[in-house]
C-alpha positions as CSV (number, residue, x, y, z in Angstrom):
1,M,104.4,73.0,68.3
2,S,101.0,71.4,68.9
3,N,97.9,73.3,69.9
4,V,96.4,72.9,73.3
5,P,92.6,73.3,73.3
6,L,91.5,76.8,74.3
7,H,89.1,75.7,77.0
8,K,91.8,73.6,78.7
9,N,94.6,76.2,78.6
10,T,94.4,78.5,81.6
11,V,97.5,80.5,80.5
12,L,96.0,81.2,77.1
13,L,92.7,82.2,78.6
14,V,94.4,84.6,81.0
15,T,96.6,85.9,78.2
16,L,93.5,86.6,76.1
17,A,91.8,88.4,79.0
18,I,94.8,90.6,79.4
19,V,95.0,91.3,75.7
20,A,91.3,92.1,75.7
21,A,91.7,94.5,78.7
22,L,94.6,96.3,77.0
23,G,92.5,96.4,73.8
24,I,89.6,98.1,75.7
25,V,91.9,100.8,77.0
26,V,93.7,101.4,73.7
27,R,90.5,101.3,71.6
28,F,88.7,103.7,73.8
29,W,91.4,106.3,74.3
30,I,93.7,106.2,71.3
31,Q,91.9,107.0,68.0
32,I,92.4,109.4,65.1
33,T,89.1,110.4,63.4
34,V,89.6,110.4,59.6
35,I,86.0,110.8,58.6
36,P,83.7,111.7,61.6
37,N,81.2,109.0,62.5
38,V,82.7,106.8,59.8
39,V,86.4,106.0,59.9
40,V,88.7,106.0,62.9
41,L,92.4,105.0,62.9
42,T,93.3,103.1,66.1
43,P,95.9,100.7,67.4
44,G,92.9,98.9,69.0
45,F,92.8,96.8,65.8
46,M,96.0,95.1,66.8
47,F,94.5,93.6,70.0
48,S,91.6,91.9,68.2
49,L,94.1,90.5,65.6
50,L,96.4,89.4,68.4
51,G,93.6,87.5,70.0
52,G,93.1,85.5,66.8
53,I,96.9,84.9,66.4
54,L,97.2,83.6,70.0
55,G,93.9,81.8,70.4
56,G,92.8,80.9,66.9
57,A,89.2,81.8,65.7
58,P,87.6,81.3,69.2
59,G,90.3,83.6,70.8
60,G,89.9,86.2,68.1
61,V,86.1,86.3,68.3
62,L,86.3,86.5,72.1
63,V,88.9,89.4,72.2
64,G,87.3,91.0,69.2
65,A,83.9,91.2,70.9
66,V,85.3,92.7,74.1
67,V,87.4,95.3,72.2
68,G,84.5,96.0,69.8
69,L,82.3,96.8,72.7
70,S,84.8,99.4,73.8
71,G,84.8,100.9,70.3
72,A,81.1,101.0,70.2
73,L,81.0,102.9,73.5
74,T,83.4,105.7,72.2
75,G,80.6,107.1,70.0
76,T,83.0,108.1,67.2
77,E,81.5,105.6,64.8
78,I,78.1,103.9,64.2
79,P,78.2,101.5,67.2
80,I,77.5,98.3,65.2
81,L,80.7,98.8,63.0
82,P,83.3,98.4,65.8
83,M,81.4,95.5,67.3
84,I,81.2,93.5,64.0
85,G,84.5,94.8,62.7
86,N,86.6,93.8,65.7
87,I,85.0,90.3,65.8
88,C,85.8,89.9,62.1
89,L,89.4,91.2,62.8
90,G,89.9,88.4,65.3
91,L,88.3,85.8,63.1
92,G,90.3,87.1,60.1
93,S,93.6,86.4,61.9
94,G,92.5,83.4,63.8
95,Y,91.5,81.1,60.9
96,A,95.0,81.0,59.5
97,I,96.3,78.5,62.0
98,Y,93.8,76.0,60.8
99,I,95.0,76.3,57.2
100,S,98.8,76.4,57.6
101,K,101.5,76.0,60.1
102,R,102.7,78.9,62.2
103,D,105.9,80.7,61.1
104,T,105.5,79.9,57.4
105,I,105.1,82.5,54.6
106,K,101.7,81.2,53.9
107,Y,100.6,81.7,57.5
108,Y,101.9,85.3,57.6
109,V,100.1,86.1,54.3
110,L,96.9,84.5,55.5
111,V,96.9,86.5,58.8
112,I,97.7,89.8,57.0
113,L,95.1,89.2,54.3
114,G,92.5,88.0,56.8
115,G,93.1,91.0,59.0
116,G,92.7,93.5,56.1
117,I,90.0,91.8,54.0
118,I,87.9,89.9,56.5
119,G,88.5,92.3,59.4
120,G,88.7,95.6,57.6
121,F,87.1,95.7,54.2
122,I,84.2,93.3,54.4
123,P,82.6,94.6,57.6
124,T,82.9,98.2,56.6
125,M,81.7,97.6,53.1
126,T,78.7,95.5,54.1
127,I,77.6,97.8,57.0
128,F,77.9,101.0,54.9
129,S,76.5,99.6,51.7
130,S,73.0,100.0,53.1
131,L,73.5,103.8,53.7
132,E,72.8,106.4,51.1
133,D,76.5,107.0,50.1
134,S,77.7,106.2,46.7
135,L,79.6,103.0,45.9
136,A,82.8,105.1,45.5
137,V,82.5,106.5,49.0
138,N,81.8,103.1,50.4
139,L,84.9,101.6,48.6
140,A,87.1,104.4,49.9
141,V,86.0,104.0,53.5
142,A,86.3,100.2,53.3
143,S,89.8,100.5,51.7
144,I,91.0,102.7,54.5
145,D,89.9,100.1,57.1
146,M,91.5,97.4,54.9
147,I,94.9,99.1,54.8
148,Q,94.7,99.7,58.5
149,G,93.9,96.0,59.0
150,F,96.9,95.0,56.9
151,L,99.2,97.2,58.9
152,W,97.9,96.2,62.4
153,A,98.0,92.5,61.4
154,A,101.7,92.8,60.5
155,A,102.3,94.6,63.9
156,A,100.4,91.9,65.7
157,L,102.5,89.1,64.2
158,V,105.6,90.9,65.3
159,V,104.3,91.4,68.8
160,E,103.3,87.8,69.1
161,K,106.7,86.6,67.9
162,L,108.9,89.0,69.9
163,I,107.0,89.4,73.1
164,F,104.4,86.6,73.7
165,R,106.2,83.6,72.3
166,P,109.4,84.0,74.3
167,L,107.5,84.7,77.5
168,I,104.7,82.2,77.4
169,G,104.8,80.4,74.0
170,E,105.5,77.1,75.5
171,Y,102.4,77.3,77.7
172,I,100.2,78.6,75.0
173,Y,101.1,76.5,72.1
174,G,102.4,73.4,73.8
175,S,105.5,71.6,72.8
176,T,106.1,68.4,70.9
177,D,109.6,68.1,72.2
178,V,109.5,66.1,75.4
179,E,112.7,65.9,77.4
180,E,112.9,63.0,79.8
181,L,114.8,63.3,82.9
182,P,117.5,60.6,83.4
183,S,116.4,58.0,85.8
184,E,118.7,57.2,88.7
185,E,119.1,53.6,89.5
186,A,119.4,52.7,93.1
C-alpha cells in the first residue's frame, strides 16, 4: 500500500472529520475521574490515536486538537492538559508510519509506545511537573495516563484493522496493485 497525501485525499479528510466528531462526543460524555482535576480515564484517547494511525502525524494532530478541545471544555482537568495531551496522542501514533511499514511488529510496537509515552506520560509529566506536587505524585499520575495510552493505542490499532481498513482502506491508503481491464479489439 502506498500513502496518498493527506491534502489530496478527500476520503481520508472526511474520515478524520468523522473520527474527530465521534471523539468530541465520547471525550465529553464518557469519563471516569480517578483523581479530581488531575486524571480522567476516557475512551476519548482512542480517537486521537486513531487519527494518527489513519492520517499519520498531520491527521493525529488535527484530530487530537479537536478532541482535546472537547476535553478542555469538560472542566474535569486543568484545560491545557487535554489539549496538549490529545495532540501528543495523535502525534505519538502518527509518527510510526514514517519509520516502519504498516502491519509489522515494529509498527505496532511504535504506535503503542508512542501512544503511551509521547501521548500519555510526557504531556502529563511536563504539565504537572511545574505544580507543587512531589515527584512521586507526578510520576504516579503520568504513569496512569501512560498505561491508558498503551491500552487505547492497542484498541485503536484493532479498530483501524477490523473496521476502517475493510471499508475504506483502499481509498485512504491507496493501492500499489493496479488491475488493467482487458482491452477489446474491434
